[in-house]
PDB file of the backbone (N, CA, C, O) and the ligand in Angstrom, with CONECT records:
HET     ZN  A 101       1
ATOM      1  N   MET A   1       0.862  -1.203   0.000  1.00  0.00           N
ATOM      2  CA  MET A   1       0.000   0.000   0.000  1.00  0.00           C
ATOM      3  C   MET A   1       0.893   1.246   0.000  1.00  0.00           C
ATOM      4  O   MET A   1       1.691   1.435   0.919  1.00  0.00           O
ATOM      5  N   ASP A   2       0.764   2.086  -1.016  1.00  0.00           N
ATOM      6  CA  ASP A   2       1.612   3.268  -1.061  1.00  0.00           C
ATOM      7  C   ASP A   2       0.891   4.480  -0.461  1.00  0.00           C
ATOM      8  O   ASP A   2      -0.218   4.369   0.061  1.00  0.00           O
ATOM      9  N   VAL A   3       1.544   5.620  -0.550  1.00  0.00           N
ATOM     10  CA  VAL A   3       1.021   6.818   0.104  1.00  0.00           C
ATOM     11  C   VAL A   3      -0.350   7.194  -0.448  1.00  0.00           C
ATOM     12  O   VAL A   3      -1.236   7.590   0.310  1.00  0.00           O
ATOM     13  N   ASN A   4      -0.528   7.073  -1.753  1.00  0.00           N
ATOM     14  CA  ASN A   4      -1.806   7.463  -2.343  1.00  0.00           C
ATOM     15  C   ASN A   4      -2.941   6.543  -1.884  1.00  0.00           C
ATOM     16  O   ASN A   4      -4.068   6.993  -1.679  1.00  0.00           O
ATOM     17  N   ASP A   5      -2.640   5.270  -1.728  1.00  0.00           N
ATOM     18  CA  ASP A   5      -3.654   4.350  -1.220  1.00  0.00           C
ATOM     19  C   ASP A   5      -4.033   4.713   0.209  1.00  0.00           C
ATOM     20  O   ASP A   5      -5.208   4.691   0.577  1.00  0.00           O
ATOM     21  N   THR A   6      -3.024   5.048   1.011  1.00  0.00           N
ATOM     22  CA  THR A   6      -3.293   5.435   2.385  1.00  0.00           C
ATOM     23  C   THR A   6      -4.174   6.671   2.425  1.00  0.00           C
ATOM     24  O   THR A   6      -5.113   6.757   3.217  1.00  0.00           O
ATOM     25  N   PHE A   7      -3.861   7.619   1.565  1.00  0.00           N
ATOM     26  CA  PHE A   7      -4.655   8.850   1.491  1.00  0.00           C
ATOM     27  C   PHE A   7      -6.108   8.516   1.164  1.00  0.00           C
ATOM     28  O   PHE A   7      -7.024   8.985   1.838  1.00  0.00           O
ATOM     29  N   SER A   8      -6.315   7.703   0.126  1.00  0.00           N
ATOM     30  CA  SER A   8      -7.687   7.433  -0.314  1.00  0.00           C
ATOM     31  C   SER A   8      -8.450   6.637   0.727  1.00  0.00           C
ATOM     32  O   SER A   8      -9.660   6.814   0.872  1.00  0.00           O
ATOM     33  N   ARG A   9      -7.767   5.759   1.457  1.00  0.00           N
ATOM     34  CA  ARG A   9      -8.456   4.980   2.483  1.00  0.00           C
ATOM     35  C   ARG A   9      -8.858   5.867   3.663  1.00  0.00           C
ATOM     36  O   ARG A   9      -9.953   5.722   4.207  1.00  0.00           O
ATOM     37  N   ILE A  10      -7.983   6.773   4.052  1.00  0.00           N
ATOM     38  CA  ILE A  10      -8.312   7.675   5.157  1.00  0.00           C
ATOM     39  C   ILE A  10      -9.448   8.608   4.732  1.00  0.00           C
ATOM     40  O   ILE A  10     -10.376   8.874   5.495  1.00  0.00           O
ATOM     41  N   TRP A  11      -9.348   9.096   3.490  1.00  0.00           N
ATOM     42  CA  TRP A  11     -10.389   9.990   3.008  1.00  0.00           C
ATOM     43  C   TRP A  11     -11.730   9.261   2.932  1.00  0.00           C
ATOM     44  O   TRP A  11     -12.764   9.830   3.283  1.00  0.00           O
ATOM     45  N   ALA A  12     -11.720   8.007   2.477  1.00  0.00           N
ATOM     46  CA  ALA A  12     -12.949   7.227   2.366  1.00  0.00           C
ATOM     47  C   ALA A  12     -13.577   7.026   3.741  1.00  0.00           C
ATOM     48  O   ALA A  12     -14.796   7.110   3.890  1.00  0.00           O
ATOM     49  N   ALA A  13     -12.742   6.762   4.745  1.00  0.00           N
ATOM     50  CA  ALA A  13     -13.254   6.571   6.095  1.00  0.00           C
ATOM     51  C   ALA A  13     -13.862   7.866   6.620  1.00  0.00           C
ATOM     52  O   ALA A  13     -14.929   7.858   7.234  1.00  0.00           O
ATOM     53  N   PHE A  14     -13.171   8.984   6.371  1.00  0.00           N
ATOM     54  CA  PHE A  14     -13.680  10.288   6.801  1.00  0.00           C
ATOM     55  C   PHE A  14     -15.004  10.582   6.103  1.00  0.00           C
ATOM     56  O   PHE A  14     -15.961  11.033   6.732  1.00  0.00           O
ATOM     57  N   ASP A  15     -15.050  10.320   4.792  1.00  0.00           N
ATOM     58  CA  ASP A  15     -16.236  10.612   3.995  1.00  0.00           C
ATOM     59  C   ASP A  15     -17.418   9.767   4.445  1.00  0.00           C
ATOM     60  O   ASP A  15     -18.565  10.207   4.363  1.00  0.00           O
ATOM     61  N   ALA A  16     -17.142   8.549   4.925  1.00  0.00           N
ATOM     62  CA  ALA A  16     -18.206   7.650   5.362  1.00  0.00           C
ATOM     63  C   ALA A  16     -18.553   7.866   6.836  1.00  0.00           C
ATOM     64  O   ALA A  16     -19.436   7.198   7.373  1.00  0.00           O
ATOM     65  N   GLY A  17     -17.856   8.800   7.488  1.00  0.00           N
ATOM     66  CA  GLY A  17     -18.119   9.050   8.897  1.00  0.00           C
ATOM     67  C   GLY A  17     -17.585   7.964   9.802  1.00  0.00           C
ATOM     68  O   GLY A  17     -18.056   7.803  10.928  1.00  0.00           O
ATOM     69  N   GLU A  18     -16.610   7.219   9.323  1.00  0.00           N
ATOM     70  CA  GLU A  18     -16.031   6.146  10.125  1.00  0.00           C
ATOM     71  C   GLU A  18     -14.898   6.680  10.996  1.00  0.00           C
ATOM     72  O   GLU A  18     -14.371   7.768  10.763  1.00  0.00           O
ATOM     73  N   ILE A  19     -14.543   5.898  11.994  1.00  0.00           N
ATOM     74  CA  ILE A  19     -13.444   6.251  12.885  1.00  0.00           C
ATOM     75  C   ILE A  19     -12.216   5.453  12.492  1.00  0.00           C
ATOM     76  O   ILE A  19     -12.288   4.242  12.284  1.00  0.00           O
ATOM     77  N   VAL A  20     -11.084   6.142  12.392  1.00  0.00           N
ATOM     78  CA  VAL A  20      -9.818   5.489  12.080  1.00  0.00           C
ATOM     79  C   VAL A  20      -8.956   5.506  13.332  1.00  0.00           C
ATOM     80  O   VAL A  20      -8.603   6.585  13.809  1.00  0.00           O
ATOM     81  N   PRO A  21      -8.605   4.347  13.880  1.00  0.00           N
ATOM     82  CA  PRO A  21      -7.712   4.336  15.041  1.00  0.00           C
ATOM     83  C   PRO A  21      -6.362   4.933  14.683  1.00  0.00           C
ATOM     84  O   PRO A  21      -5.785   4.602  13.647  1.00  0.00           O
ATOM     85  N   SER A  22      -5.863   5.804  15.533  1.00  0.00           N
ATOM     86  CA  SER A  22      -4.584   6.460  15.298  1.00  0.00           C
ATOM     87  C   SER A  22      -3.715   6.294  16.531  1.00  0.00           C
ATOM     88  O   SER A  22      -4.173   6.519  17.652  1.00  0.00           O
ATOM     89  N   CYS A  23      -2.469   5.903  16.333  1.00  0.00           N
ATOM     90  CA  CYS A  23      -1.571   5.714  17.470  1.00  0.00           C
ATOM     91  C   CYS A  23      -1.189   7.070  18.047  1.00  0.00           C
ATOM     92  O   CYS A  23      -0.679   7.935  17.334  1.00  0.00           O
ATOM     93  N   ALA A  24      -1.439   7.251  19.336  1.00  0.00           N
ATOM     94  CA  ALA A  24      -1.151   8.530  19.975  1.00  0.00           C
ATOM     95  C   ALA A  24       0.350   8.732  20.171  1.00  0.00           C
ATOM     96  O   ALA A  24       0.791   9.847  20.450  1.00  0.00           O
ATOM     97  N   TRP A  25       1.128   7.677  20.031  1.00  0.00           N
ATOM     98  CA  TRP A  25       2.563   7.780  20.255  1.00  0.00           C
ATOM     99  C   TRP A  25       3.318   8.101  18.980  1.00  0.00           C
ATOM    100  O   TRP A  25       4.112   9.041  18.952  1.00  0.00           O
ATOM    101  N   CYS A  26       3.080   7.321  17.909  1.00  0.00           N
ATOM    102  CA  CYS A  26       3.885   7.498  16.692  1.00  0.00           C
ATOM    103  C   CYS A  26       3.073   8.072  15.534  1.00  0.00           C
ATOM    104  O   CYS A  26       3.659   8.498  14.539  1.00  0.00           O
ATOM    105  N   GLY A  27       1.762   8.095  15.629  1.00  0.00           N
ATOM    106  CA  GLY A  27       0.958   8.709  14.587  1.00  0.00           C
ATOM    107  C   GLY A  27       0.509   7.767  13.482  1.00  0.00           C
ATOM    108  O   GLY A  27      -0.184   8.189  12.556  1.00  0.00           O
ATOM    109  N   ARG A  28       0.897   6.485  13.565  1.00  0.00           N
ATOM    110  CA  ARG A  28       0.396   5.553  12.556  1.00  0.00           C
ATOM    111  C   ARG A  28      -1.124   5.453  12.652  1.00  0.00           C
ATOM    112  O   ARG A  28      -1.708   5.662  13.716  1.00  0.00           O
ATOM    113  N   VAL A  29      -1.747   5.134  11.535  1.00  0.00           N
ATOM    114  CA  VAL A  29      -3.183   4.886  11.522  1.00  0.00           C
ATOM    115  C   VAL A  29      -3.423   3.439  11.123  1.00  0.00           C
ATOM    116  O   VAL A  29      -2.633   2.850  10.385  1.00  0.00           O
ATOM    117  N   ARG A  30      -4.523   2.864  11.618  1.00  0.00           N
ATOM    118  CA  ARG A  30      -4.791   1.455  11.322  1.00  0.00           C
ATOM    119  C   ARG A  30      -5.738   1.349  10.133  1.00  0.00           C
ATOM    120  O   ARG A  30      -6.861   1.851  10.166  1.00  0.00           O
ATOM    121  N   ILE A  31      -5.268   0.693   9.098  1.00  0.00           N
ATOM    122  CA  ILE A  31      -6.053   0.473   7.894  1.00  0.00           C
ATOM    123  C   ILE A  31      -5.957  -1.003   7.540  1.00  0.00           C
ATOM    124  O   ILE A  31      -4.865  -1.541   7.356  1.00  0.00           O
ATOM    125  N   ASP A  32      -7.105  -1.642   7.449  1.00  0.00           N
ATOM    126  CA  ASP A  32      -7.134  -3.077   7.120  1.00  0.00           C
ATOM    127  C   ASP A  32      -6.221  -3.881   8.043  1.00  0.00           C
ATOM    128  O   ASP A  32      -5.454  -4.730   7.587  1.00  0.00           O
ATOM    129  N   GLU A  33      -6.311  -3.606   9.341  1.00  0.00           N
ATOM    130  CA  GLU A  33      -5.555  -4.358  10.348  1.00  0.00           C
ATOM    131  C   GLU A  33      -4.057  -4.106  10.283  1.00  0.00           C
ATOM    132  O   GLU A  33      -3.295  -4.780  10.976  1.00  0.00           O
ATOM    133  N   SER A  34      -3.613  -3.152   9.468  1.00  0.00           N
ATOM    134  CA  SER A  34      -2.194  -2.812   9.421  1.00  0.00           C
ATOM    135  C   SER A  34      -2.007  -1.393   9.947  1.00  0.00           C
ATOM    136  O   SER A  34      -2.833  -0.513   9.699  1.00  0.00           O
ATOM    137  N   TRP A  35      -0.915  -1.181  10.674  1.00  0.00           N
ATOM    138  CA  TRP A  35      -0.598   0.163  11.171  1.00  0.00           C
ATOM    139  C   TRP A  35       0.348   0.827  10.185  1.00  0.00           C
ATOM    140  O   TRP A  35       1.456   0.341   9.956  1.00  0.00           O
ATOM    141  N   LEU A  36      -0.089   1.939   9.600  1.00  0.00           N
ATOM    142  CA  LEU A  36       0.673   2.587   8.529  1.00  0.00           C
ATOM    143  C   LEU A  36       0.835   4.063   8.842  1.00  0.00           C
ATOM    144  O   LEU A  36      -0.016   4.671   9.491  1.00  0.00           O
ATOM    145  N   PHE A  37       1.945   4.637   8.369  1.00  0.00           N
ATOM    146  CA  PHE A  37       2.111   6.078   8.488  1.00  0.00           C
ATOM    147  C   PHE A  37       1.273   6.759   7.422  1.00  0.00           C
ATOM    148  O   PHE A  37       1.434   6.487   6.232  1.00  0.00           O
ATOM    149  N   ALA A  38       0.380   7.639   7.843  1.00  0.00           N
ATOM    150  CA  ALA A  38      -0.450   8.380   6.891  1.00  0.00           C
ATOM    151  C   ALA A  38       0.330   9.565   6.355  1.00  0.00           C
ATOM    152  O   ALA A  38       1.155  10.143   7.063  1.00  0.00           O
ATOM    153  N   SER A  39       0.072   9.924   5.116  1.00  0.00           N
ATOM    154  CA  SER A  39       0.745  11.081   4.542  1.00  0.00           C
ATOM    155  C   SER A  39       0.224  12.353   5.213  1.00  0.00           C
ATOM    156  O   SER A  39      -0.954  12.425   5.562  1.00  0.00           O
ATOM    157  N   PRO A  40       1.084  13.353   5.395  1.00  0.00           N
ATOM    158  CA  PRO A  40       0.635  14.621   5.983  1.00  0.00           C
ATOM    159  C   PRO A  40      -0.534  15.217   5.214  1.00  0.00           C
ATOM    160  O   PRO A  40      -1.408  15.852   5.803  1.00  0.00           O
ATOM    161  N   ALA A  41      -0.553  15.018   3.906  1.00  0.00           N
ATOM    162  CA  ALA A  41      -1.641  15.560   3.094  1.00  0.00           C
ATOM    163  C   ALA A  41      -2.973  14.910   3.473  1.00  0.00           C
ATOM    164  O   ALA A  41      -4.010  15.572   3.513  1.00  0.00           O
ATOM    165  N   ALA A  42      -2.929  13.625   3.744  1.00  0.00           N
ATOM    166  CA  ALA A  42      -4.157  12.925   4.118  1.00  0.00           C
ATOM    167  C   ALA A  42      -4.672  13.446   5.453  1.00  0.00           C
ATOM    168  O   ALA A  42      -5.871  13.670   5.619  1.00  0.00           O
ATOM    169  N   LEU A  43      -3.763  13.638   6.398  1.00  0.00           N
ATOM    170  CA  LEU A  43      -4.175  14.106   7.718  1.00  0.00           C
ATOM    171  C   LEU A  43      -4.664  15.551   7.663  1.00  0.00           C
ATOM    172  O   LEU A  43      -5.511  15.958   8.458  1.00  0.00           O
ATOM    173  N   ALA A  44      -4.128  16.318   6.727  1.00  0.00           N
ATOM    174  CA  ALA A  44      -4.555  17.707   6.587  1.00  0.00           C
ATOM    175  C   ALA A  44      -5.913  17.807   5.900  1.00  0.00           C
ATOM    176  O   ALA A  44      -6.621  18.801   6.060  1.00  0.00           O
ATOM    177  N   ALA A  45      -6.273  16.783   5.139  1.00  0.00           N
ATOM    178  CA  ALA A  45      -7.492  16.833   4.337  1.00  0.00           C
ATOM    179  C   ALA A  45      -8.732  16.462   5.138  1.00  0.00           C
ATOM    180  O   ALA A  45      -9.853  16.768   4.733  1.00  0.00           O
ATOM    181  N   ILE A  46      -8.532  15.804   6.272  1.00  0.00           N
ATOM    182  CA  ILE A  46      -9.680  15.342   7.058  1.00  0.00           C
ATOM    183  C   ILE A  46      -9.802  16.158   8.340  1.00  0.00           C
ATOM    184  O   ILE A  46      -8.882  16.881   8.722  1.00  0.00           O
ATOM    185  N   ASP A  47     -10.938  16.032   8.989  1.00  0.00           N
ATOM    186  CA  ASP A  47     -11.100  16.617  10.318  1.00  0.00           C
ATOM    187  C   ASP A  47     -10.653  15.563  11.322  1.00  0.00           C
ATOM    188  O   ASP A  47     -11.388  14.627  11.637  1.00  0.00           O
ATOM    189  N   GLN A  48      -9.430  15.736  11.817  1.00  0.00           N
ATOM    190  CA  GLN A  48      -8.841  14.674  12.644  1.00  0.00           C
ATOM    191  C   GLN A  48      -9.626  14.442  13.930  1.00  0.00           C
ATOM    192  O   GLN A  48      -9.672  13.323  14.441  1.00  0.00           O
ATOM    193  N   ARG A  49     -10.239  15.496  14.450  1.00  0.00           N
ATOM    194  CA  ARG A  49     -10.980  15.319  15.712  1.00  0.00           C
ATOM    195  C   ARG A  49     -12.173  14.394  15.522  1.00  0.00           C
ATOM    196  O   ARG A  49     -12.572  13.682  16.443  1.00  0.00           O
ATOM    197  N   LEU A  50     -12.741  14.411  14.311  1.00  0.00           N
ATOM    198  CA  LEU A  50     -13.915  13.581  14.068  1.00  0.00           C
ATOM    199  C   LEU A  50     -13.544  12.191  13.579  1.00  0.00           C
ATOM    200  O   LEU A  50     -14.292  11.237  13.794  1.00  0.00           O
ATOM    201  N   THR A  51     -12.409  12.068  12.929  1.00  0.00           N
ATOM    202  CA  THR A  51     -12.093  10.827  12.223  1.00  0.00           C
ATOM    203  C   THR A  51     -11.109   9.949  12.978  1.00  0.00           C
ATOM    204  O   THR A  51     -11.222   8.723  12.944  1.00  0.00           O
ATOM    205  N   LEU A  52     -10.138  10.561  13.665  1.00  0.00           N
ATOM    206  CA  LEU A  52      -9.107   9.764  14.312  1.00  0.00           C
ATOM    207  C   LEU A  52      -9.470   9.474  15.764  1.00  0.00           C
ATOM    208  O   LEU A  52      -9.875  10.368  16.507  1.00  0.00           O
ATOM    209  N   SER A  53      -9.319   8.226  16.150  1.00  0.00           N
ATOM    210  CA  SER A  53      -9.545   7.807  17.519  1.00  0.00           C
ATOM    211  C   SER A  53      -8.206   7.406  18.113  1.00  0.00           C
ATOM    212  O   SER A  53      -7.562   6.479  17.621  1.00  0.00           O
ATOM    213  N   HIS A  54      -7.785   8.088  19.154  1.00  0.00           N
ATOM    214  CA  HIS A  54      -6.475   7.796  19.714  1.00  0.00           C
ATOM    215  C   HIS A  54      -6.424   6.387  20.283  1.00  0.00           C
ATOM    216  O   HIS A  54      -7.258   5.972  21.087  1.00  0.00           O
ATOM    217  N   SER A  55      -5.413   5.682  19.829  1.00  0.00           N
ATOM    218  CA  SER A  55      -5.215   4.304  20.234  1.00  0.00           C
ATOM    219  C   SER A  55      -3.714   4.084  20.358  1.00  0.00           C
ATOM    220  O   SER A  55      -2.953   5.044  20.482  1.00  0.00           O
ATOM    221  N   ILE A  56      -3.291   2.845  20.325  1.00  0.00           N
ATOM    222  CA  ILE A  56      -1.855   2.568  20.358  1.00  0.00           C
ATOM    223  C   ILE A  56      -1.576   1.423  19.411  1.00  0.00           C
ATOM    224  O   ILE A  56      -2.304   0.430  19.400  1.00  0.00           O
ATOM    225  N   CYS A  57      -0.528   1.553  18.616  1.00  0.00           N
ATOM    226  CA  CYS A  57      -0.227   0.521  17.621  1.00  0.00           C
ATOM    227  C   CYS A  57       0.541  -0.624  18.273  1.00  0.00           C
ATOM    228  O   CYS A  57       0.987  -0.532  19.417  1.00  0.00           O
ATOM    229  N   ASP A  58       0.681  -1.698  17.510  1.00  0.00           N
ATOM    230  CA  ASP A  58       1.351  -2.881  18.052  1.00  0.00           C
ATOM    231  C   ASP A  58       2.789  -2.587  18.453  1.00  0.00           C
ATOM    232  O   ASP A  58       3.263  -3.071  19.481  1.00  0.00           O
ATOM    233  N   VAL A  59       3.481  -1.797  17.644  1.00  0.00           N
ATOM    234  CA  VAL A  59       4.886  -1.495  17.909  1.00  0.00           C
ATOM    235  C   VAL A  59       5.021  -0.720  19.211  1.00  0.00           C
ATOM    236  O   VAL A  59       5.837  -1.068  20.064  1.00  0.00           O
ATOM    237  N   CYS A  60       4.214   0.341  19.365  1.00  0.00           N
ATOM    238  CA  CYS A  60       4.308   1.158  20.567  1.00  0.00           C
ATOM    239  C   CYS A  60       3.794   0.406  21.789  1.00  0.00           C
ATOM    240  O   CYS A  60       4.297   0.601  22.896  1.00  0.00           O
ATOM    241  N   ALA A  61       2.800  -0.448  21.598  1.00  0.00           N
ATOM    242  CA  ALA A  61       2.279  -1.217  22.726  1.00  0.00           C
ATOM    243  C   ALA A  61       3.386  -2.068  23.332  1.00  0.00           C
ATOM    244  O   ALA A  61       3.446  -2.245  24.548  1.00  0.00           O
ATOM    245  N   GLN A  62       4.261  -2.595  22.480  1.00  0.00           N
ATOM    246  CA  GLN A  62       5.374  -3.402  22.989  1.00  0.00           C
ATOM    247  C   GLN A  62       6.446  -2.511  23.600  1.00  0.00           C
ATOM    248  O   GLN A  62       7.055  -2.870  24.608  1.00  0.00           O
ATOM    249  N   SER A  63       6.680  -1.347  22.992  1.00  0.00           N
ATOM    250  CA  SER A  63       7.732  -0.457  23.475  1.00  0.00           C
ATOM    251  C   SER A  63       7.378   0.152  24.825  1.00  0.00           C
ATOM    252  O   SER A  63       8.253   0.386  25.658  1.00  0.00           O
ATOM    253  N   TYR A  64       6.085   0.408  25.035  1.00  0.00           N
ATOM    254  CA  TYR A  64       5.682   1.136  26.228  1.00  0.00           C
ATOM    255  C   TYR A  64       5.014   0.261  27.268  1.00  0.00           C
ATOM    256  O   TYR A  64       4.460   0.775  28.240  1.00  0.00           O
ATOM    257  N   ALA A  65       5.054  -1.065  27.084  1.00  0.00           N
ATOM    258  CA  ALA A  65       4.560  -1.968  28.103  1.00  0.00           C
ATOM    259  C   ALA A  65       5.463  -1.857  29.315  1.00  0.00           C
ATOM    260  O   ALA A  65       6.640  -1.557  29.121  1.00  0.00           O
ATOM    261  N   PRO A  66       5.034  -2.067  30.522  1.00  0.00           N
ATOM    262  CA  PRO A  66       3.700  -2.503  30.902  1.00  0.00           C
ATOM    263  C   PRO A  66       2.679  -1.369  30.877  1.00  0.00           C
ATOM    264  O   PRO A  66       2.918  -0.313  30.292  1.00  0.00           O
ATOM    265  N   CYS A  67       1.554  -1.603  31.514  1.00  0.00           N
ATOM    266  CA  CYS A  67       0.405  -0.732  31.380  1.00  0.00           C
ATOM    267  C   CYS A  67       0.677   0.650  31.979  1.00  0.00           C
ATOM    268  O   CYS A  67       1.578   0.786  32.807  1.00  0.00           O
ATOM    269  N   PRO A  68      -0.074   1.670  31.582  1.00  0.00           N
ATOM    270  CA  PRO A  68       0.152   3.049  32.059  1.00  0.00           C
ATOM    271  C   PRO A  68       0.055   3.189  33.570  1.00  0.00           C
ATOM    272  O   PRO A  68       0.669   4.096  34.132  1.00  0.00           O
ATOM    273  N   GLN A  69      -0.688   2.332  34.242  1.00  0.00           N
ATOM    274  CA  GLN A  69      -0.808   2.422  35.692  1.00  0.00           C
ATOM    275  C   GLN A  69       0.566   2.358  36.358  1.00  0.00           C
ATOM    276  O   GLN A  69       0.828   3.090  37.312  1.00  0.00           O
ATOM    277  N   ALA A  70       1.420   1.510  35.871  1.00  0.00           N
ATOM    278  CA  ALA A  70       2.760   1.372  36.442  1.00  0.00           C
ATOM    279  C   ALA A  70       3.545   2.661  36.256  1.00  0.00           C
ATOM    280  O   ALA A  70       4.304   3.057  37.141  1.00  0.00           O
ATOM    281  N   VAL A  71       3.371   3.321  35.114  1.00  0.00           N
ATOM    282  CA  VAL A  71       4.070   4.578  34.853  1.00  0.00           C
ATOM    283  C   VAL A  71       3.611   5.642  35.844  1.00  0.00           C
ATOM    284  O   VAL A  71       4.429   6.392  36.378  1.00  0.00           O
ATOM    285  N   ARG A  72       2.304   5.707  36.090  1.00  0.00           N
ATOM    286  CA  ARG A  72       1.793   6.723  37.024  1.00  0.00           C
ATOM    287  C   ARG A  72       2.336   6.493  38.430  1.00  0.00           C
ATOM    288  O   ARG A  72       2.629   7.450  39.147  1.00  0.00           O
ATOM    289  N   ASP A  73       2.471   5.236  38.824  1.00  0.00           N
ATOM    290  CA  ASP A  73       3.006   4.946  40.145  1.00  0.00           C
ATOM    291  C   ASP A  73       4.440   5.451  40.270  1.00  0.00           C
ATOM    292  O   ASP A  73       4.819   5.987  41.311  1.00  0.00           O
ATOM    293  N   VAL A  74       5.227   5.285  39.231  1.00  0.00           N
ATOM    294  CA  VAL A  74       6.609   5.757  39.247  1.00  0.00           C
ATOM    295  C   VAL A  74       6.632   7.272  39.376  1.00  0.00           C
ATOM    296  O   VAL A  74       7.438   7.817  40.130  1.00  0.00           O
ATOM    297  N   GLU A  75       5.753   7.961  38.646  1.00  0.00           N
ATOM    298  CA  GLU A  75       5.740   9.419  38.695  1.00  0.00           C
ATOM    299  C   GLU A  75       5.373   9.926  40.085  1.00  0.00           C
ATOM    300  O   GLU A  75       5.920  10.928  40.545  1.00  0.00           O
ATOM    301  N   ARG A  76       4.447   9.236  40.757  1.00  0.00           N
ATOM    302  CA  ARG A  76       4.062   9.676  42.109  1.00  0.00           C
ATOM    303  C   ARG A  76       5.247   9.560  43.069  1.00  0.00           C
ATOM    304  O   ARG A  76       5.442  10.416  43.933  1.00  0.00           O
ATOM    305  N   VAL A  77       6.035   8.494  42.910  1.00  0.00           N
ATOM    306  CA  VAL A  77       7.199   8.306  43.771  1.00  0.00           C
ATOM    307  C   VAL A  77       8.178   9.462  43.541  1.00  0.00           C
ATOM    308  O   VAL A  77       8.744   9.993  44.497  1.00  0.00           O
ATOM    309  N   ASP A  78       8.376   9.844  42.302  1.00  0.00           N
ATOM    310  CA  ASP A  78       9.324  10.918  42.000  1.00  0.00           C
ATOM    311  C   ASP A  78       8.880  12.253  42.623  1.00  0.00           C
ATOM    312  O   ASP A  78       9.711  13.021  43.108  1.00  0.00           O
ATOM    313  N   VAL A  79       7.589  12.518  42.607  1.00  0.00           N
ATOM    314  CA  VAL A  79       7.098  13.771  43.162  1.00  0.00           C
ATOM    315  C   VAL A  79       7.334  13.819  44.673  1.00  0.00           C
ATOM    316  O   VAL A  79       7.719  14.856  45.212  1.00  0.00           O
ATOM    317  N   ARG A  80       7.104  12.705  45.345  1.00  0.00           N
ATOM    318  CA  ARG A  80       7.262  12.693  46.804  1.00  0.00           C
ATOM    319  C   ARG A  80       8.719  12.886  47.210  1.00  0.00           C
ATOM    320  O   ARG A  80       8.997  13.572  48.194  1.00  0.00           O
ATOM    321  N   SER A  81       9.654  12.291  46.468  1.00  0.00           N
ATOM    322  CA  SER A  81      11.057  12.363  46.816  1.00  0.00           C
ATOM    323  C   SER A  81      11.643  13.646  46.251  1.00  0.00           C
ATOM    324  O   SER A  81      12.831  13.913  46.429  1.00  0.00           O
TER     325      SER A  81
HETATM  326 ZN    ZN A 101       2.633   3.707  17.533  1.00  0.00          ZN2+
END
């Protein structure tokens, strides 16, 4: 899938009022079960607030494991000390 395909798929989802999961960490969008980098033009062409749903991709999920609760616990310890 090249950049133009990604553009047309994102645009089609926006046009149909569908939600496209978007990784909040790296910005990839999920299309057909694959996490792909969307072209800046595609993201500029849609209303991201209506179309993109913040999620996390497989790559970032592995990089940032374990769950966010553990991260918050670490931050609380740092504030106290
Ligand atoms: Zn990601």
